[in-house]
N, C-alpha and C positions, 0 to 999 in steps of 0.2 A: 445679260447688265453686268456688265466690271463694277469691282469695287469702289471708286474715285467716282464714276457716273451717278451710284450710290448713295454715296453720300451728301456728293455735289444736290441729291433731290432731299434727302431726306434733311441739308441744313436748309434746305431755301422753304421747306416746311415747318423748318422750327422757328418758329415767328404768327403773331396770332394774328397779323391784316394779310400775309398772303397766303394763310391759311385759312385765313375766311375766302378770297378772294380766288381761290383756285375750287374750295365746295362749290361756289358762286359760279362760276365758271362749269362745275360740272353738269352744275341744276340743267343751266343753258347751253347744253350741248340735244344738237347737236352746231343749234344755229349762232352756239357767242353775242359777247359784250360790246359793245364800244368801251375802251378804254374808257373815258367821260364818263360813264356810263357804272362801269366799276368803285368806281370811284366817288359816282355818286348815291352808292349800294350800301358800300363800307361806310361811308364817313369818314372820308382822307382828300386832301388838297390833289386837284389831279398833278404834280409834278413829286409828292410823295410817290402817289398811286404810281403812277412810268419806273420809276427808279425800283418801285417795287415786281411790276411787270418786269422789266429789266431781268432781273436775278431770280424768276421764275421761268420766263426766258432761257435764260446761257441753261440751266438750268435741264432743261430740256421739258417742261410741264407745262407750258404755252405757246402756243404758238401767236402771229399777229398778221393780221393782214388786210392790206392796205384797201380799205371800198371810199371811193372818193375822197373824201380832206376826213376820214375816218381811216380809225386802224380797231379792226373787230379779234378781237382774241379771242380765244376755243385755248379747253386744255385737250392736251398731248394726252385721250385714252392706253395707244397703246404706249405711251410711258410708266403711264401712273399700276399699268396690267405688267412692266417690267419691273418695276420694284417692287406688286408684289409677289411676283413669283422667287426673283429675285430673295426676298422676305422667307417664304415658306417653307424653298428649294427644297431642304432637307427636313420636310416639315414631319418628325413621329418618329423618324428613324424605320420610317415608313411604311408602318401601321395604322392602316385606312380609319381605322373603326375609331381610331383618335383623333385624326384628324378630318372626319366626318362634320362636325359641327362645325369650327371653320371652313371649310369648307359649303357647306350650309350658308353659311351666314353670307359667307363673298358672294353665292349667287345671286345677281340683277336682277332689277325689277322685272327684264327684257332679254328673254333668249335670244342669241346670237342668229340672222339671217340662216348661214349656213355652217353646218359643221368642221370646218377649215378653221371660221374663230375656232375654237375650244383648241384647237392643238398651239 
């Protein structure tokens, strides 16, 4: 991940409605949620949610896919992984024992299905 992409992602998440929206989409992976349902659950007008989703989308954190008359939004897990790795790339100067608690806390609730996902 490049510096500009990291700044765009962090800036997009640096607003409470967008952060709440992204976290809600993470909870609803992999099925995603329609934009109208996101607006209802977050408690904002649909046009406001559309503006927030556009910002998250431009930052590469969410993706919308049209299904009939609805757009289903999903979190871009790979973008979150790239951002997290960018932030911790040089963690603890290579001292694994110092990074172990951080890595343990970042371990997801469900392990990847294939070892390639860890790379």
